[in-house]
N, C-alpha and C positions, 0 to 999 in steps of 0.2 A: 380439905373438903369443908365447905361452908353451907349451912342450911339457913335459909332466911324465911321467916314467917311474916306475912303481911301482904300488902297490896303490890300491884305491878310497879308503881313508882318506886317503892322501897327496894324491891328486888333489882330493878335496873340501877338504882343508885349504888347499892352495895356491890353489884357486879362491876360497875364502872370504877368505883374506888379501888376494888381489889385488883382489877386489871391495870389501872394506872400505877398503883403501888408496886406491883410485881415488875412492870415495865421499868419503873424508876430504879428498881434494884438490879436491873440487868437481865431479867428473865423475859421470855417471849411467850406469854400465855396465848393459847389458841383463842381466837375471837369467838368461837362457838363453845367455849368451855363452861358456860353457865346455862342453867336451865331453871325455870321456875313455873309454878302453876298459876294460871291467871283465870279468874272467873269460874265458869262451870266446866272447865276442861276435865276435871276428875269427878267431883261429887257435889258441887254447889259452892256457895260463897259464904257460908256461915263460919268457917274457920274453927269449928268445934272438932274435938277428937272423935273420929268415927268409932263405932263399936267393933268394927273389923277393919283390918288393913286393906285398902283398895289394891287390886292386883297391879295397877300401874306403879304404885308406891313400892310394893313388894319386889317387883321386877327391877326397878331402879336400885333398890337396896342390895339386891343380889349381884348386881353389876358393880356397884360402888364398893361393897365390902372387900372383895378380893383385890381390887385395884388400889385401894388406899395405902396399904403397906408398901406396895411396889413404888408408888409415887413418893412416899415418904423417904424411901431409901435412895432415890435418884440423886439428890444433892451430895450424899456421902460417896456414892460410887462414880458420879460423873463430874463432880466439882462444880464450882460456881461458873456460870457462863462467861463471866468477864475475866477469868483466870486461865492461863494456859496449863 
């Protein structure tokens, strides 16, 4: 899991680089596997820490937290996609 802070261009660049790197290593990342906040979709454009966690962020974290260990275990249990 990767978190990127910054603007839309930076988020797109990081996503593109990660997808290309994973693809080069033999993995097939989902093309919709990245998400980022742009503009005022959540709470404005100041990029300051909010005094309270927005519900959209909390909801994403509740989904991300239990899925991260599962995803981290997959290479050990499924093997590298390029090996039989």
